[in-house]
N, CA, C and O atoms as CSV, one atom per row, in Angstrom:
chain,resi,resn,atom,element,x,y,z
A,1,UNK,N,N,13.036,-14.657,26.885
A,1,UNK,CA,C,13.650,-13.744,25.823
A,1,UNK,C,C,15.179,-13.843,25.504
A,1,UNK,O,O,16.011,-13.669,26.395
A,2,UNK,N,N,15.518,-14.117,24.262
A,2,UNK,CA,C,16.852,-14.220,23.820
A,2,UNK,C,C,17.588,-12.964,23.929
A,2,UNK,O,O,17.036,-11.867,24.004
A,3,UNK,N,N,18.846,-13.155,23.936
A,3,UNK,CA,C,19.915,-12.118,24.252
A,3,UNK,C,C,19.649,-11.191,22.918
A,3,UNK,O,O,19.820,-9.975,23.006
A,4,UNK,N,N,19.261,-11.739,21.783
A,4,UNK,CA,C,19.348,-10.961,20.602
A,4,UNK,C,C,17.960,-10.127,20.695
A,4,UNK,O,O,17.937,-8.929,20.416
A,5,UNK,N,N,16.823,-10.826,21.099
A,5,UNK,CA,C,15.479,-9.914,21.372
A,5,UNK,C,C,15.681,-9.041,22.246
A,5,UNK,O,O,15.093,-7.978,22.044
A,6,UNK,N,N,16.466,-9.123,23.382
A,6,UNK,CA,C,16.697,-8.032,24.395
A,6,UNK,C,C,17.628,-7.022,23.920
A,6,UNK,O,O,17.612,-5.915,24.458
A,7,UNK,N,N,18.433,-7.273,22.979
A,7,UNK,CA,C,19.346,-6.171,22.349
A,7,UNK,C,C,18.411,-5.378,21.229
A,7,UNK,O,O,18.567,-4.162,21.119
A,8,UNK,N,N,17.545,-5.991,20.490
A,8,UNK,CA,C,16.765,-5.410,19.627
A,8,UNK,C,C,15.884,-4.570,20.331
A,8,UNK,O,O,15.671,-3.440,19.892
A,9,UNK,N,N,15.344,-4.962,21.358
A,9,UNK,CA,C,14.410,-3.925,22.333
A,9,UNK,C,C,15.286,-2.810,22.925
A,9,UNK,O,O,14.867,-1.655,22.841
A,10,UNK,N,N,16.406,-3.043,23.485
A,10,UNK,CA,C,17.270,-1.940,23.780
A,10,UNK,C,C,17.448,-0.735,22.875
A,10,UNK,O,O,17.248,0.452,23.130
A,11,UNK,N,N,17.916,-1.373,21.647
A,11,UNK,CA,C,18.234,-0.421,20.690
A,11,UNK,C,C,17.104,0.291,19.941
A,11,UNK,O,O,17.342,1.329,19.323
A,12,UNK,N,N,15.791,-0.287,19.987
A,12,UNK,CA,C,14.654,0.355,19.342
A,12,UNK,C,C,14.486,1.611,20.144
A,12,UNK,O,O,13.628,2.381,19.712
A,13,UNK,N,N,15.119,1.965,21.201
A,13,UNK,CA,C,14.920,3.219,22.116
A,13,UNK,C,C,15.851,4.195,21.377
A,13,UNK,O,O,15.890,5.320,21.876
A,14,UNK,N,N,16.589,3.994,20.312
A,14,UNK,CA,C,17.472,4.828,19.612
A,14,UNK,C,C,16.791,5.801,18.733
A,14,UNK,O,O,16.676,5.469,17.553
A,15,UNK,N,N,16.271,7.064,19.141
A,15,UNK,CA,C,15.530,7.620,18.249
A,15,UNK,C,C,16.227,8.357,17.015
A,15,UNK,O,O,15.562,8.672,16.029
A,16,UNK,N,N,17.536,8.608,17.106
A,16,UNK,CA,C,18.103,9.132,16.023
A,16,UNK,C,C,18.409,8.105,14.974
A,16,UNK,O,O,18.455,8.470,13.799
A,17,UNK,N,N,18.635,6.781,15.315
A,17,UNK,CA,C,18.782,5.762,14.283
A,17,UNK,C,C,17.293,5.692,13.809
A,17,UNK,O,O,17.165,5.645,12.586
A,18,UNK,N,N,16.270,5.678,14.469
A,18,UNK,CA,C,14.983,5.336,13.806
A,18,UNK,C,C,14.720,6.410,12.996
A,18,UNK,O,O,14.172,6.163,11.922
A,19,UNK,N,N,15.029,7.726,13.308
A,19,UNK,CA,C,14.777,8.877,12.490
A,19,UNK,C,C,15.775,8.815,11.094
A,19,UNK,O,O,15.461,9.352,10.032
A,20,UNK,N,N,16.767,8.213,11.270
A,20,UNK,CA,C,17.608,8.048,10.076
A,20,UNK,C,C,17.221,6.937,9.216
A,20,UNK,O,O,17.818,6.707,8.164
A,21,UNK,N,N,16.175,6.196,9.662
A,21,UNK,CA,C,15.791,5.058,8.689
A,21,UNK,C,C,16.686,3.819,8.712
A,21,UNK,O,O,16.725,3.032,7.767
A,22,UNK,N,N,17.392,3.681,9.810
A,22,UNK,CA,C,18.455,2.458,9.981
A,22,UNK,C,C,17.652,1.236,10.653
A,22,UNK,O,O,16.954,1.390,11.655
A,23,UNK,N,N,17.788,0.270,10.135
A,23,UNK,CA,C,17.233,-1.121,10.581
A,23,UNK,C,C,18.214,-1.991,10.618
A,23,UNK,O,O,19.104,-2.012,9.768
A,24,UNK,N,N,18.133,-2.926,11.769
A,24,UNK,CA,C,19.167,-3.807,12.094
A,24,UNK,C,C,18.589,-5.056,11.391
A,24,UNK,O,O,17.395,-5.353,11.427
A,25,UNK,N,N,19.542,-5.755,10.751
A,25,UNK,CA,C,19.168,-6.820,9.776
A,25,UNK,C,C,19.676,-8.036,10.476
A,25,UNK,O,O,18.928,-9.013,10.503
A,26,UNK,N,N,20.907,-8.112,11.075
A,26,UNK,CA,C,21.285,-9.550,11.655
A,26,UNK,C,C,22.362,-9.029,12.868
A,26,UNK,O,O,22.931,-7.941,12.947
A,27,UNK,N,N,22.423,-10.014,13.638
A,27,UNK,CA,C,23.124,-9.850,14.870
A,27,UNK,C,C,23.616,-11.219,15.243
A,27,UNK,O,O,22.755,-11.996,15.656
A,28,UNK,N,N,24.915,-11.668,15.166
A,28,UNK,CA,C,25.502,-12.800,15.626
A,28,UNK,C,C,26.838,-12.675,16.344
A,28,UNK,O,O,27.480,-11.629,16.243
A,29,UNK,N,N,27.284,-13.711,17.072
A,29,UNK,CA,C,28.678,-13.465,17.525
A,29,UNK,C,C,29.838,-13.021,16.455
A,29,UNK,O,O,30.882,-12.448,16.767
A,30,UNK,N,N,29.520,-13.329,15.383
A,30,UNK,CA,C,30.650,-12.996,14.213
A,30,UNK,C,C,30.401,-11.508,13.813
A,30,UNK,O,O,31.351,-10.728,13.748
A,31,UNK,N,N,29.185,-11.137,13.559
A,31,UNK,CA,C,29.044,-9.900,12.787
A,31,UNK,C,C,27.639,-9.325,13.319
A,31,UNK,O,O,26.833,-9.987,13.973
A,32,UNK,N,N,27.470,-7.907,12.908
A,32,UNK,CA,C,26.133,-7.304,12.975
A,32,UNK,C,C,26.016,-6.747,11.606
A,32,UNK,O,O,27.011,-6.264,11.066
A,33,UNK,N,N,24.972,-6.779,11.065
A,33,UNK,CA,C,24.630,-5.984,9.875
A,33,UNK,C,C,23.267,-5.059,9.993
A,33,UNK,O,O,22.290,-5.495,10.601
A,34,UNK,N,N,23.261,-3.894,9.440
A,34,UNK,CA,C,22.461,-2.902,9.659
A,34,UNK,C,C,22.202,-2.282,7.954
A,34,UNK,O,O,22.993,-2.452,7.026
A,35,UNK,N,N,21.126,-1.679,7.896
A,35,UNK,CA,C,20.673,-1.422,6.515
A,35,UNK,C,C,19.812,-0.018,6.547
A,35,UNK,O,O,19.052,0.302,7.461
A,36,UNK,N,N,20.071,0.711,5.425
A,36,UNK,CA,C,19.006,2.075,5.470
A,36,UNK,C,C,18.821,2.310,4.021
A,36,UNK,O,O,19.707,2.303,3.167
A,37,UNK,N,N,17.521,2.526,3.850
A,37,UNK,CA,C,16.951,3.008,2.495
A,37,UNK,C,C,17.382,4.582,2.423
A,37,UNK,O,O,17.142,5.382,3.328
A,38,UNK,N,N,17.994,4.874,1.318
A,38,UNK,CA,C,18.374,6.337,1.028
A,38,UNK,C,C,17.335,7.281,0.461
A,38,UNK,O,O,16.804,7.005,-0.615
A,39,UNK,N,N,17.064,8.219,1.029
A,39,UNK,CA,C,16.110,9.208,0.513
A,39,UNK,C,C,16.721,10.631,0.231
A,39,UNK,O,O,17.915,10.808,0.470
A,40,UNK,N,N,15.974,11.616,-0.251
A,40,UNK,CA,C,16.448,12.917,-0.400
A,40,UNK,C,C,16.936,13.556,0.889
A,40,UNK,O,O,17.703,14.519,0.860
A,41,UNK,N,N,16.477,13.006,2.051
A,41,UNK,CA,C,16.982,13.678,3.267
A,41,UNK,C,C,18.392,13.116,3.626
A,41,UNK,O,O,18.957,13.696,4.554
A,42,UNK,N,N,18.971,12.200,3.107
A,42,UNK,CA,C,20.228,11.607,3.448
A,42,UNK,C,C,21.355,12.223,2.434
A,42,UNK,O,O,22.531,12.027,2.742
A,43,UNK,N,N,21.099,12.864,1.395
A,43,UNK,CA,C,21.911,13.347,0.607
A,43,UNK,C,C,22.526,14.719,0.838
A,43,UNK,O,O,21.852,15.679,1.211
A,44,UNK,N,N,23.890,14.776,0.592
A,44,UNK,CA,C,24.580,16.109,0.575
A,44,UNK,C,C,24.278,17.007,-0.658
A,44,UNK,O,O,23.536,16.695,-1.589
A,45,UNK,N,N,25.007,18.232,-0.513
A,45,UNK,CA,C,24.715,19.035,-1.877
A,45,UNK,C,C,25.242,18.449,-3.129
A,45,UNK,O,O,24.924,18.944,-4.211
A,46,UNK,N,N,26.094,17.338,-3.043
A,46,UNK,CA,C,26.524,16.745,-4.379
A,46,UNK,C,C,25.853,15.625,-4.734
A,46,UNK,O,O,26.248,14.910,-5.655
A,47,UNK,N,N,24.729,15.361,-4.004
A,47,UNK,CA,C,23.814,14.374,-4.367
A,47,UNK,C,C,24.297,12.891,-3.909
A,47,UNK,O,O,23.698,11.907,-4.342
A,48,UNK,N,N,25.236,12.779,-3.152
A,48,UNK,CA,C,25.746,11.439,-2.556
A,48,UNK,C,C,25.414,11.422,-1.158
A,48,UNK,O,O,25.197,12.472,-0.553
A,49,UNK,N,N,25.363,10.325,-0.623
A,49,UNK,CA,C,24.982,10.169,0.790
A,49,UNK,C,C,25.805,11.013,1.871
A,49,UNK,O,O,27.035,10.973,1.903
A,50,UNK,N,N,25.187,11.632,2.582
A,50,UNK,CA,C,25.937,12.694,3.487
A,50,UNK,C,C,26.926,11.799,4.434
A,50,UNK,O,O,26.618,10.670,4.816
A,51,UNK,N,N,28.107,12.425,4.748
A,51,UNK,CA,C,29.204,11.773,5.494
A,51,UNK,C,C,28.630,11.211,6.591
A,51,UNK,O,O,28.835,10.027,6.857
A,52,UNK,N,N,27.717,12.127,7.479
A,52,UNK,CA,C,27.062,11.873,8.816
A,52,UNK,C,C,26.233,10.567,8.880
A,52,UNK,O,O,26.247,9.767,9.815
A,53,UNK,N,N,25.479,10.471,7.691
A,53,UNK,CA,C,24.764,9.107,7.568
A,53,UNK,C,C,25.474,7.851,7.525
A,53,UNK,O,O,25.055,6.812,8.036
A,54,UNK,N,N,26.805,8.007,6.758
A,54,UNK,CA,C,27.467,6.883,6.667
A,54,UNK,C,C,28.168,6.533,8.027
A,54,UNK,O,O,28.266,5.386,8.462
A,55,UNK,N,N,28.627,7.625,8.627
A,55,UNK,CA,C,29.184,7.435,10.117
A,55,UNK,C,C,28.025,7.033,11.327
A,55,UNK,O,O,28.288,6.444,12.376
A,56,UNK,N,N,26.882,7.440,10.957
A,56,UNK,CA,C,25.711,6.899,12.058
A,56,UNK,C,C,25.482,5.588,11.795
A,56,UNK,O,O,25.475,4.885,12.805
A,57,UNK,N,N,25.296,5.041,10.782
A,57,UNK,CA,C,25.027,3.714,10.526
A,57,UNK,C,C,26.103,2.695,10.949
A,57,UNK,O,O,25.891,1.575,11.415
A,58,UNK,N,N,27.420,3.338,10.681
A,58,UNK,CA,C,28.593,2.465,11.109
A,58,UNK,C,C,28.578,2.422,12.739
A,58,UNK,O,O,28.666,1.329,13.299
A,59,UNK,N,N,28.480,3.468,13.390
A,59,UNK,CA,C,28.357,3.693,14.728
A,59,UNK,C,C,27.409,2.844,15.242
A,59,UNK,O,O,27.726,2.111,16.179
A,60,UNK,N,N,26.189,2.815,14.742
A,60,UNK,CA,C,25.008,1.966,15.222
A,60,UNK,C,C,25.466,0.595,15.033
A,60,UNK,O,O,25.426,-0.098,16.050
A,61,UNK,N,N,25.881,0.060,13.998
A,61,UNK,CA,C,26.205,-1.398,13.880
A,61,UNK,C,C,27.304,-1.911,14.635
A,61,UNK,O,O,27.357,-3.121,14.853
A,62,UNK,N,N,28.379,-0.972,15.151
A,62,UNK,CA,C,29.294,-1.270,15.922
A,62,UNK,C,C,28.838,-1.420,17.399
A,62,UNK,O,O,29.210,-2.311,18.162
A,63,UNK,N,N,27.943,-0.375,17.695
A,63,UNK,CA,C,27.461,-0.603,18.994
A,63,UNK,C,C,26.472,-1.831,19.228
A,63,UNK,O,O,26.400,-2.475,20.275
A,64,UNK,N,N,25.794,-2.024,18.183
A,64,UNK,CA,C,24.927,-3.465,18.474
A,64,UNK,C,C,25.793,-4.526,18.574
A,64,UNK,O,O,25.584,-5.361,19.454
A,65,UNK,N,N,26.907,-4.664,17.689
A,65,UNK,CA,C,27.498,-5.716,17.738
A,65,UNK,C,C,28.415,-5.955,18.963
A,65,UNK,O,O,28.569,-7.108,19.366
A,66,UNK,N,N,29.074,-4.837,19.616
A,66,UNK,CA,C,29.805,-4.799,20.706
A,66,UNK,C,C,28.989,-5.149,21.962
A,66,UNK,O,O,29.480,-5.890,22.814
A,67,UNK,N,N,27.782,-4.645,22.094
A,67,UNK,CA,C,26.857,-4.983,23.085
A,67,UNK,C,C,26.249,-6.258,23.041
A,67,UNK,O,O,25.838,-6.778,24.078
A,68,UNK,N,N,26.155,-6.798,21.967
A,68,UNK,CA,C,25.634,-8.239,21.925
A,68,UNK,C,C,26.933,-9.191,22.340
A,68,UNK,O,O,26.802,-10.093,23.168
A,69,UNK,N,N,28.099,-8.929,21.737
A,69,UNK,CA,C,29.158,-9.746,22.262
A,69,UNK,C,C,29.687,-9.602,23.542
A,69,UNK,O,O,30.045,-10.561,24.225
A,70,UNK,N,N,29.767,-8.098,23.991
A,70,UNK,CA,C,30.261,-7.836,25.282
A,70,UNK,C,C,29.280,-6.767,25.979
A,70,UNK,O,O,29.480,-5.561,25.839
A,71,UNK,N,N,28.327,-7.218,26.654
A,71,UNK,CA,C,27.182,-6.380,27.220
A,71,UNK,C,C,27.765,-5.168,28.062
A,71,UNK,O,O,28.778,-5.269,28.754
A,72,UNK,N,N,27.078,-4.111,27.936
A,72,UNK,CA,C,27.516,-2.996,28.466
A,72,UNK,C,C,28.843,-2.302,27.974
A,72,UNK,O,O,29.689,-1.806,28.718
A,73,UNK,N,N,28.882,-2.344,26.769
A,73,UNK,CA,C,30.006,-1.636,26.105
A,73,UNK,C,C,29.672,-0.175,25.431
A,73,UNK,O,O,28.545,0.122,25.034
A,74,UNK,N,N,30.720,0.623,25.366
A,74,UNK,CA,C,30.437,2.083,25.038
A,74,UNK,C,C,31.577,2.443,24.033
A,74,UNK,O,O,32.729,2.024,24.153
A,75,UNK,N,N,31.188,3.177,23.133
A,75,UNK,CA,C,32.101,3.628,22.171
A,75,UNK,C,C,33.253,4.588,22.581
A,75,UNK,O,O,32.825,5.686,22.936
A,76,UNK,N,N,34.437,4.472,22.618
A,76,UNK,CA,C,35.499,5.538,22.948
A,76,UNK,C,C,36.098,6.223,21.818
A,76,UNK,O,O,36.710,7.285,21.935
A,77,UNK,N,N,35.902,5.558,20.633
A,77,UNK,CA,C,36.504,6.473,19.529
A,77,UNK,C,C,36.133,5.775,18.249
A,77,UNK,O,O,35.903,4.567,18.198
A,78,UNK,N,N,36.091,6.487,17.348
A,78,UNK,CA,C,35.855,6.182,15.871
A,78,UNK,C,C,36.537,6.956,14.724
A,78,UNK,O,O,36.762,8.165,14.787
A,79,UNK,N,N,36.851,6.173,13.671
A,79,UNK,CA,C,37.261,6.860,12.584
A,79,UNK,C,C,36.822,6.321,11.402
A,79,UNK,O,O,36.666,5.111,11.236
A,80,UNK,N,N,36.587,7.289,10.448
A,80,UNK,CA,C,35.969,6.956,9.169
A,80,UNK,C,C,36.920,7.329,7.931
A,80,UNK,O,O,37.502,8.413,7.968
A,81,UNK,N,N,37.081,6.554,6.943
A,81,UNK,CA,C,37.780,6.721,5.879
A,81,UNK,C,C,36.717,6.623,4.599
A,81,UNK,O,O,36.091,5.586,4.380
A,82,UNK,N,N,36.608,7.594,3.934
A,82,UNK,CA,C,35.547,7.607,2.923
A,82,UNK,C,C,36.575,7.269,1.570
A,82,UNK,O,O,37.644,7.797,1.262
A,83,UNK,N,N,35.817,6.196,0.915
A,83,UNK,CA,C,36.587,5.589,-0.250
A,83,UNK,C,C,36.031,5.995,-1.548
A,83,UNK,O,O,36.823,6.119,-2.482
A,84,UNK,N,N,34.789,6.218,-1.739
A,84,UNK,CA,C,34.010,6.707,-2.979
A,84,UNK,C,C,32.749,7.248,-2.514
A,84,UNK,O,O,32.243,6.895,-1.448
A,85,UNK,N,N,32.156,8.225,-3.415
A,85,UNK,CA,C,30.780,8.782,-3.142
A,85,UNK,C,C,29.831,7.601,-3.177
A,85,UNK,O,O,29.878,6.681,-3.993
A,86,UNK,N,N,29.007,7.737,-2.237
A,86,UNK,CA,C,27.840,6.833,-2.186
A,86,UNK,C,C,26.543,7.341,-2.830
A,86,UNK,O,O,25.785,8.135,-2.273
A,87,UNK,N,N,26.365,6.859,-3.951
A,87,UNK,CA,C,25.185,7.317,-4.946
A,87,UNK,C,C,24.357,6.091,-5.057
A,87,UNK,O,O,24.617,5.289,-5.954
A,88,UNK,N,N,23.462,5.889,-4.293
A,88,UNK,CA,C,22.927,4.450,-3.878
A,88,UNK,C,C,21.429,4.541,-3.510
A,88,UNK,O,O,20.918,5.590,-3.118
A,89,UNK,N,N,20.729,3.336,-3.666
A,89,UNK,CA,C,19.205,3.400,-3.228
A,89,UNK,C,C,19.303,2.941,-1.721
A,89,UNK,O,O,18.311,3.059,-1.002
A,90,UNK,N,N,20.485,2.419,-1.231
A,90,UNK,CA,C,20.538,1.885,0.130
A,90,UNK,C,C,21.988,1.530,0.351
A,90,UNK,O,O,22.835,1.272,-0.504
A,91,UNK,N,N,22.116,1.569,1.736
A,91,UNK,CA,C,23.400,1.157,2.146
A,91,UNK,C,C,23.376,0.208,3.152
A,91,UNK,O,O,22.373,0.126,3.860
A,92,UNK,N,N,24.600,-0.732,3.377
A,92,UNK,CA,C,24.646,-1.768,4.280
A,92,UNK,C,C,25.838,-1.608,4.982
A,92,UNK,O,O,26.863,-1.307,4.369
A,93,UNK,N,N,25.838,-1.787,6.309
A,93,UNK,CA,C,26.989,-1.657,7.309
A,93,UNK,C,C,27.164,-2.960,7.879
A,93,UNK,O,O,26.209,-3.595,8.326
A,94,UNK,N,N,28.476,-3.434,7.883
A,94,UNK,CA,C,28.713,-4.652,8.582
A,94,UNK,C,C,30.001,-4.576,9.619
A,94,UNK,O,O,31.111,-4.184,9.259
A,95,UNK,N,N,29.741,-4.928,10.707
A,95,UNK,CA,C,30.555,-4.974,11.949
A,95,UNK,C,C,31.138,-6.037,12.327
A,95,UNK,O,O,30.402,-6.991,12.578
A,96,UNK,N,N,32.413,-6.188,12.465
A,96,UNK,CA,C,33.143,-7.371,12.816
A,96,UNK,C,C,34.283,-7.054,13.957
A,96,UNK,O,O,35.053,-6.112,13.766
A,97,UNK,N,N,34.362,-7.714,14.937
A,97,UNK,CA,C,35.584,-7.558,16.013
A,97,UNK,C,C,36.618,-7.792,15.489
A,97,UNK,O,O,36.703,-8.896,14.952
A,98,UNK,N,N,37.678,-6.974,15.434
A,98,UNK,CA,C,39.103,-7.194,15.299
A,98,UNK,C,C,39.851,-7.940,16.364
A,98,UNK,O,O,40.482,-8.981,16.183
A,99,UNK,N,N,39.693,-7.216,17.623
A,99,UNK,CA,C,40.404,-7.829,18.758
A,99,UNK,C,C,39.704,-7.375,20.051
A,99,UNK,O,O,39.147,-6.278,20.092
A,100,UNK,N,N,39.725,-8.158,21.045
A,100,UNK,CA,C,39.413,-7.727,22.225
A,100,UNK,C,C,40.401,-8.090,23.277
A,100,UNK,O,O,40.811,-9.245,23.391
A,101,UNK,N,N,40.837,-6.984,24.151
A,101,UNK,CA,C,42.023,-7.141,25.055
A,101,UNK,C,C,41.546,-6.510,26.335
A,101,UNK,O,O,41.283,-5.308,26.349
A,102,UNK,N,N,41.423,-7.244,27.394
A,102,UNK,CA,C,41.016,-6.391,28.732
A,102,UNK,C,C,39.491,-5.808,28.393
A,102,UNK,O,O,38.596,-6.446,27.838
A,103,UNK,N,N,39.433,-4.619,28.801
A,103,UNK,CA,C,38.283,-3.756,28.669
A,103,UNK,C,C,37.980,-3.120,27.180
A,103,UNK,O,O,36.986,-2.422,26.981
A,104,UNK,N,N,38.876,-3.412,26.227
A,104,UNK,CA,C,38.984,-2.916,24.992
A,104,UNK,C,C,38.396,-3.781,23.790
A,104,UNK,O,O,38.744,-4.960,23.720
A,105,UNK,N,N,37.594,-3.299,22.916
A,105,UNK,CA,C,37.251,-4.046,21.830
A,105,UNK,C,C,37.441,-2.967,20.685
A,105,UNK,O,O,37.119,-1.779,20.696
A,106,UNK,N,N,38.059,-3.721,19.688
A,106,UNK,CA,C,38.239,-2.860,18.373
A,106,UNK,C,C,37.606,-3.524,17.347
A,106,UNK,O,O,37.752,-4.743,17.247
A,107,UNK,N,N,36.842,-2.832,16.474
A,107,UNK,CA,C,36.089,-3.476,15.391
A,107,UNK,C,C,36.238,-2.557,14.126
A,107,UNK,O,O,36.464,-1.347,14.138
A,108,UNK,N,N,36.066,-3.373,13.027
A,108,UNK,CA,C,36.080,-2.720,11.720
A,108,UNK,C,C,34.553,-2.744,11.229
A,108,UNK,O,O,33.816,-3.709,11.430
A,109,UNK,N,N,34.135,-1.501,10.519
A,109,UNK,CA,C,32.848,-1.547,9.945
A,109,UNK,C,C,32.877,-1.263,8.384
A,109,UNK,O,O,33.314,-0.182,7.991
A,110,UNK,N,N,32.482,-2.087,7.612
A,110,UNK,CA,C,32.512,-1.673,6.157
A,110,UNK,C,C,31.069,-1.335,5.758
A,110,UNK,O,O,30.091,-2.028,6.039
A,111,UNK,N,N,31.057,-0.132,5.036
A,111,UNK,CA,C,29.775,0.296,4.611
A,111,UNK,C,C,29.740,0.082,3.132
A,111,UNK,O,O,30.691,0.462,2.449
A,112,UNK,N,N,28.655,-0.528,2.570
A,112,UNK,CA,C,28.495,-0.876,1.069
A,112,UNK,C,C,27.339,-0.172,0.441
A,112,UNK,O,O,26.344,0.115,1.106
A,113,UNK,N,N,27.438,0.079,-0.686
A,113,UNK,CA,C,26.308,0.740,-1.566
A,113,UNK,C,C,25.458,-0.450,-2.293
A,113,UNK,O,O,25.879,-1.607,-2.286
A,114,UNK,N,N,24.462,-0.149,-2.802
A,114,UNK,CA,C,23.591,-1.274,-3.636
A,114,UNK,C,C,24.446,-2.077,-4.579
A,114,UNK,O,O,23.964,-3.128,-5.001
A,115,UNK,N,N,25.519,-1.761,-4.921
A,115,UNK,CA,C,26.386,-2.547,-5.833
A,115,UNK,C,C,27.352,-3.425,-5.110
A,115,UNK,O,O,28.178,-4.151,-5.663
A,116,UNK,N,N,27.196,-3.310,-3.972
A,116,UNK,CA,C,28.205,-4.036,-2.997
A,116,UNK,C,C,29.723,-3.235,-2.920
A,116,UNK,O,O,30.667,-3.729,-2.302
A,117,UNK,N,N,29.788,-2.281,-3.445
A,117,UNK,CA,C,31.021,-1.538,-3.327
A,117,UNK,C,C,31.046,-0.846,-2.007
A,117,UNK,O,O,30.107,-0.252,-1.479
A,118,UNK,N,N,32.478,-1.037,-1.467
A,118,UNK,CA,C,32.583,-0.297,-0.343
A,118,UNK,C,C,32.879,1.083,-0.458
A,118,UNK,O,O,33.843,1.459,-1.124
A,119,UNK,N,N,31.980,2.026,0.256
A,119,UNK,CA,C,31.944,3.437,0.271
A,119,UNK,C,C,32.885,4.081,1.463
A,119,UNK,O,O,33.515,5.118,1.253
A,120,UNK,N,N,32.927,3.507,2.517
A,120,UNK,CA,C,33.608,3.812,3.597
A,120,UNK,C,C,34.105,2.508,4.411
A,120,UNK,O,O,33.550,1.409,4.435
A,121,UNK,N,N,35.295,2.904,5.076
A,121,UNK,CA,C,35.704,1.904,6.068
A,121,UNK,C,C,35.723,2.650,7.502
A,121,UNK,O,O,35.974,3.852,7.593
A,122,UNK,N,N,35.492,1.991,8.392
A,122,UNK,CA,C,35.537,2.645,9.798
A,122,UNK,C,C,36.207,1.630,10.839
A,122,UNK,O,O,36.184,0.400,10.803
A,123,UNK,N,N,36.792,2.449,11.746
A,123,UNK,CA,C,37.380,1.534,13.012
A,123,UNK,C,C,36.737,2.114,14.191
A,123,UNK,O,O,36.613,3.335,14.280
A,124,UNK,N,N,36.306,1.296,15.130
A,124,UNK,CA,C,35.807,1.710,16.531
A,124,UNK,C,C,36.571,1.205,17.667
A,124,UNK,O,O,37.054,0.077,17.567
A,125,UNK,N,N,36.729,1.810,18.619
A,125,UNK,CA,C,37.240,1.370,19.747
A,125,UNK,C,C,36.304,1.473,20.773
A,125,UNK,O,O,35.882,2.606,21.005
A,126,UNK,N,N,35.828,0.415,21.533
A,126,UNK,CA,C,34.859,0.448,22.730
A,126,UNK,C,C,35.380,0.125,24.007
A,126,UNK,O,O,36.407,-0.553,24.005
A,127,UNK,N,N,34.935,0.436,25.015
A,127,UNK,CA,C,35.279,0.300,26.286
A,127,UNK,C,C,34.272,-0.911,26.731
A,127,UNK,O,O,33.065,-0.704,26.602
A,128,UNK,N,N,34.664,-2.012,27.185
A,128,UNK,CA,C,33.781,-3.120,27.682
A,128,UNK,C,C,33.531,-2.984,29.203
A,128,UNK,O,O,34.434,-3.296,29.979
A,129,UNK,N,N,32.392,-2.549,29.640
A,129,UNK,CA,C,32.225,-2.370,31.246
A,129,UNK,C,C,31.933,-3.608,31.912
A,129,UNK,O,O,31.921,-3.554,33.141
A,130,UNK,N,N,31.698,-4.704,31.370
A,130,UNK,CA,C,31.261,-5.901,31.968
A,130,UNK,C,C,32.321,-6.598,32.576
A,130,UNK,O,O,33.291,-6.915,31.887
A,131,UNK,N,N,32.274,-6.859,33.685
A,131,UNK,CA,C,33.471,-7.530,34.724
A,131,UNK,C,C,32.793,-8.804,35.249
A,131,UNK,O,O,31.601,-8.751,35.549
A,132,UNK,N,N,33.503,-9.970,35.378
A,132,UNK,CA,C,33.252,-11.018,35.935
A,132,UNK,C,C,33.436,-10.910,37.398
A,132,UNK,O,O,34.585,-11.024,37.823
A,133,UNK,N,N,32.461,-10.703,38.237
A,133,UNK,CA,C,32.428,-10.240,39.556
A,133,UNK,C,C,33.424,-11.290,40.337
A,133,UNK,O,O,34.371,-10.931,41.038
A,134,UNK,N,N,33.052,-12.603,40.099
A,134,UNK,CA,C,33.839,-13.789,40.843
A,134,UNK,C,C,35.241,-13.533,40.769
A,134,UNK,O,O,35.962,-13.458,41.764
A,135,UNK,N,N,35.693,-13.376,39.393
A,135,UNK,CA,C,37.079,-13.165,39.094
A,135,UNK,C,C,37.521,-12.203,39.779
A,135,UNK,O,O,38.554,-12.374,40.427
A,136,UNK,N,N,36.871,-11.002,39.801
A,136,UNK,CA,C,37.234,-9.761,40.448
A,136,UNK,C,C,37.667,-9.978,41.811
A,136,UNK,O,O,38.686,-9.495,42.306
A,137,UNK,N,N,36.804,-10.760,42.407
A,137,UNK,CA,C,36.940,-10.887,43.939
A,137,UNK,C,C,38.139,-11.938,44.166
A,137,UNK,O,O,38.911,-11.841,45.120
A,138,UNK,N,N,38.211,-12.876,43.268
A,138,UNK,CA,C,39.614,-13.837,43.442
A,138,UNK,C,C,40.781,-12.822,43.450
A,138,UNK,O,O,41.630,-12.789,44.340
A,139,UNK,N,N,40.747,-11.943,42.310
A,139,UNK,CA,C,41.920,-11.148,42.168
A,139,UNK,C,C,42.295,-10.223,43.445
A,139,UNK,O,O,43.443,-10.072,43.862
A,140,UNK,N,N,41.216,-9.673,43.957
A,140,UNK,CA,C,41.424,-8.671,45.085
A,140,UNK,C,C,41.880,-9.603,46.274
A,140,UNK,O,O,42.753,-9.270,47.076
A,141,UNK,N,N,41.282,-10.665,46.303
A,141,UNK,CA,C,41.797,-11.527,47.699
A,141,UNK,C,C,43.101,-11.879,47.457
A,141,UNK,O,O,43.808,-11.779,48.460
A,142,UNK,N,N,43.750,-12.322,46.299
A,142,UNK,CA,C,45.115,-12.803,46.038
A,142,UNK,C,C,45.931,-11.573,46.286
A,142,UNK,O,O,47.018,-11.750,46.838
A,143,UNK,N,N,45.535,-10.201,45.925
A,143,UNK,CA,C,46.454,-9.006,46.111
A,143,UNK,C,C,46.418,-8.699,47.758
A,143,UNK,O,O,47.314,-8.023,48.264
A,144,UNK,N,N,45.489,-9.159,48.433
A,144,UNK,CA,C,45.652,-8.890,49.768
A,144,UNK,C,C,46.622,-9.823,50.602
A,144,UNK,O,O,47.033,-9.486,51.712
A,145,UNK,N,N,46.943,-10.963,50.022
A,145,UNK,CA,C,47.849,-12.090,50.594
A,145,UNK,C,C,49.313,-11.416,50.510
A,145,UNK,O,O,50.303,-12.042,50.891
């Protein structure tokens, strides 16, 4: 089983993402892409995509990419900036890592409508729990000296 297949299987357990109609399109070392068809259940009172749906797809695609690049990552925080109303048939979210330092990973997620217009920009900070055990052992041994 490839790393991608394992990741897809893991995230298939995410019931809220499934309920929201979000599908993973692509995941590579460089980016992750997710897409959702928009139905009446995704719209707010103004007829545009509910902000919670935009945040959900952004958070999901960030989590997928962070865990693909850095296994065992968890979201520490996220910020969303709405650019324009999303009146659209579908939305697409693309996550790319901006920087990784120590146990922190920071990514930008752009969510676009069916005209490729950016509807919101999100920034996520994740905590990377993975640790190279051999490196950690060496560090502790050096500290003891």
